C-alpha positions in Angstrom: 10.3 24.3 -23.4 7.1 22.2 -23.4 9.0 19.4 -21.7 9.8 21.6 -18.7 6.2 22.3 -18.2 5.4 18.6 -18.0 8.1 17.6 -15.6 6.2 18.5 -12.4 3.2 16.5 -13.6 5.3 13.5 -14.4 6.9 13.8 -10.9 3.5 13.9 -9.2 2.3 10.9 -11.2 5.4 8.8 -10.3 5.1 9.8 -6.6 1.4 8.8 -6.7 2.1 5.5 -8.3 4.8 4.8 -5.6 2.4 5.7 -2.8 -0.3 3.4 -4.1 2.2 0.5 -4.6 3.5 1.0 -1.0 -0.1 1.1 0.4 -1.0 -2.1 -1.4 2.3 -3.8 -0.3 1.7 -2.8 3.4 -1.8 -4.2 3.3 -0.6 -7.4 1.9 2.1 -7.8 4.6 -0.5 -7.0 7.3 -2.8 -9.7 6.0 0.0 -12.2 5.8 1.1 -11.4 9.4 -2.5 -11.8 10.6 -2.8 -15.2 8.9 0.5 -16.3 10.3 -0.7 -15.4 13.8 -3.9 -17.5 13.4 -6.2 -14.6 12.7 -8.7 -13.5 10.0 -9.0 -10.2 8.3 -12.6 -8.8 8.5 -13.3 -5.3 7.3 -9.5 -4.5 7.4 -9.2 -5.6 11.0 -7.4 -8.7 12.2 -9.5 -10.8 14.6 -8.5 -13.9 16.5 -4.7 -13.6 16.3 -2.9 -15.2 19.2 0.4 -13.2 19.0 
């Protein structure tokens, strides 16, 4: 019975971890795309990209 009470909390933790991982992955991809276009990331904004 105690396991049934913990299931919603485990689900929230797993969803939270997946959200943070996706957020970090998207930020990394954006930085790579900015660098490939010849720009620089300053305060989370790409400056100087040519494409």
